[in-house]
N, C-alpha and C positions, 0 to 999 in steps of 0.2 A: 633647432630639437633634431635628429636621427629618427626619422618610424620606419618601427617593423613593415617588409616588404606588404604589400596590399596578398588575399586571397583570393585566388578563385571564386568571380559573381560576388564578390561584393563592392560598396559601393568602394570609392578610390579614399585609401589612408587619409590625405588631407581634408576629407568632408566629416571621417567620424573623429580625427582628434585633431585637438589646436588647443593650442597656448592662449589663454586669453589674460583678460585686465580688469580690474577692479569697472576702468569706462565701458568693457566690454561687455560686462557682467548680462546686464537686464536684455542686450538680445542676444549672446553668443550659450546664453542660462534659461534664464527667466522665461523668457519668450518662445526661445524656442524648446523647454519641456514642455509645451501647449501645440508642441505635435511631435516630439517622442521623447524618450525621456533619455535624460540626462547626467551622466556621473563628475562629481568637479575632483580632483585630487588638488587637497592646498597641500602645497609642495617647498623645498627651501634645496638647492643649490648644497650647503654646506651637511644637511643629512643625511645620513647612512643610509637609514630605512629605505627613508625618499626611493634611496636608485635601485632598492630592491624593490619595493611596493612600482613604481610605474611604468616598467616593461611588463608586467604582468600584469597591469590594469590594458597596457595597449595590444594583449598578445589576444586579452580574454573581450574586449571587445572587437576588435579586428573577424574574431574569434565567426561573432554576434551578427556578423554579414549587415552592418544598418538597424539591427533592434535599440540601439544605443549610443549615443551621444559621447564622447570623453570630452573634458574642457579640465586643462591642468594652467594652474595660477601658482606660479611664486609667492610666497607670500610676503618675503623680502622687499620685493617691488611694487605687492596691490597687497596692503595691507588693508582695507575696508573693510569689502565683505568677510575672512577673515575674522575680523570682529565682531559683523552684527549677528555672526553663525560661532561666534567662544569661541571658537576654534583656539583651544590650549595647549595641544600637541602636536606634530607632524608629525610623519603624513596625517589626513587626516581626507573621508572623501565621503563625499553627497552624494545623493542619487535624489534627482528634479524633476520632478511627474506635476503638470500643467501648474509651473511656476512656481512652484512649494518644495520642499524640503521635504523626505516620506524615510526615508534609509539613512545609512551607513555606517561608517566604525571607522576607530583611528587605532594608523600604529601599522603594520606589513602582519600581512598574511600570507598563508602558504601557497599558491599556486590552485590547488584545489579549492580555496573557499573563497580566493577570489572569481574565480570559474560562476561560482557558485552563483553569487553577489549577481556578477556582469547577467547572467541567464536567469536571475530569478529577477529583475529591472529589466529586462526586456521582455519576457517571456510571463507574465503575470499565472496564467492560465497553469503555465510550465509549475511554479510554486504550486498552486491552488492544490495541484492532481498531487505533489507530493504533498501535502500536507494533509488531503484526504487517502493519501496510503497508508500516512504514518498513525492516523486516527487509525482507520482500521487494523493496523496489527496494534493499534493501542486496544482494543475493545477487543478483540478475536483472544487477547492474551489475560485479560479480564475475565471473560468468560474463561478460558481456560483453569483459572485460578478459580472461580467460584461467587465472585466478585458480579455478580448479575444485574444490580444497579449501575452499576461502572460501567456493563458492556452497554445495557440502553441506552443509556444518558448519553454515548460518543456515537452509537447506531444512530441514535436518535439526529444530532445535532450530523450527522453524515446526510441523512437523509430528511434533512432543512432546509439545509445549503441544496442537493438533490437527490429530486424524490423514487430519481427511476437509477437510478444506482444502485446496481445486483448486487456482491456482495452485502452496501449496505441494509441490503431487504432481505437475503442470506441472513445476515448474522442478529436482524432482529427476529426471525420467522426461527432461529435456531435457540433466540433467549425464553422467548412464548416456550418451544416444543421441552424445551431443559426444562422448565416450570410446570410441565403437562400440560398448557393451555395449550391444546391440540386447535382449536376453532377459532383463536385471533393467531395465531404462528400460520392456518391457512388464509384469511383474512389477509396477514402481510407478504405473503407468499404472491395473491392475487394484482398486487403494486405491481410488480415485471411486467413491463410489456407484453403483448405476447405473444409466445416465436421467441423469448429470450432464453439463449442458451445458456448456463453457468452449470461450471461443477457445482461447486457451493448447493444454490438454489437445488440441482439435482441431488444431490446430499441431504440438505434437508428432510426436500417431497418423501428420500426411500427409509428417512427415518420416522417418517412422523408414516406412513406407510408402515413400517415395521411393530410402532408402538396401536398402531388403528387394530391388528390381529385380535383375536378374541381370546381374553383372556383368561388364562387355564393355570391352575396347580402344577408347578413340575414334580409336585412330591410325588405322584402316580406314579412317572414316567422313572421319577432315580429310582423307585421300587422296582418298575417291569427290565431295565439294565442292571441291575442287580442281583438278578435271578437270571436276565441273559444280556450279556453284550453285542451280543450281533444282530440285535431287536434292531432294528433300521427305524423303523417307523416313530415305537419310541423316540427314539436319540435323535429323528426328523422333529418330533410336535415338542419332545423339549429344549432345542436351539433355539425354533420358534419362539419358544413359548420367555426364555430369556431375552433373544432378541426386544420380544417387543416390551422386557421391563429394560431397556438400555444398556444389559448386560454383553454385548455385542463379543467384544475377547474369548466369554465361554462358551458364545454361544457360534464360535468360525470357526473353535474348537472341535466341536459335536458333529461340526458338516463337513468338516474336515477327513474326522474319523470315518464320517463316513461314505467319502468318495475313499478314502485312502481299501474301505473293505470294497466297497464296489461302487465302481466311476456312474457306469450307468444306470443305481438303484429308484427305480420306478423314473424311469425317463429324464435321471442327472439332473432331478429334485434339489439332491442337495447340494448339485453346485446351480445354477441358479439361485435359490437361494441366500448361497453362500454370497453370491453376485453383488447382489441387495445386501447384505449387512458388509461386507464391503464397501456399495459406495455412500449406504447412509453414517459408513462412523468418518468415511473421507478419505482420497488418494492418496494422503501424504501422514496417515495417525500408521502408528505403529501397529493393527488391527488390521488398515489393507495390507500394508510391507512388510508386514512378515509373515500377515497370510497368506501371499500371493505365490513369496518363499516356497511354502509349504506345500501350494498346490503344483507350484513346478515341480515339487522334486516328488511330488510321487503321480504326476502324469507323467512325465520323461524316464523315471527309472525303469 
């Protein structure tokens, strides 16, 4: 068998890829997999898809630089273990860890999927991280759609596996904050290790700080503005009241109006409050992105 050339810093190809037999299966696969994962490729010379998959597997295994081994078994010459594993079509791929199959697939796959499979088998931690990222994305989407229960369940699952996951902590705090339970939200934020830095943690803290401002009736400020649109104090207090109610886009609009008219008013109070609103909304939010564009246009006009 022609092997693909070795990559730098990797063990010799002969140590990573070998032809196996039924007689050597116990040593090459079962015993070897107790030391490191072993991928078994059941193939045959007449199998067209096998000719596509085999080289892709070899490339991916070599790229893993010793994290996994590959054993290739011709089922025509060595039918015993293929039969035990109930291989009904080829190519058939199995990953062995600690002497037992833990994952696998049948048929030829695109190179990207083959690489992902080998990486998942060779680096379970990377697979766990990928799964965590997917769960975080799902939780954030659930929360954005108003599915608070679904978001809470996903964040709780993440925190059970990793109590120090900063994004899960921020997400769970956001769940409580969205329900008006500031006390529980603050308790969750305390789960973050001291000195932890994360934009989403800062965003939740900013949102809680805005919500904690003394409640006030927006009507009185709206009446004052109706009588005098240049009443910056009334507009500023209205923006604070709106922000406390979670109406961040409206609050940002009023603060930007003040900055447009008098950027230095009250020692730049409007700009400072605006930055807190942006932080509470989140740096990637429409409120922050559109607001920053408008702020730049005002400051550099």
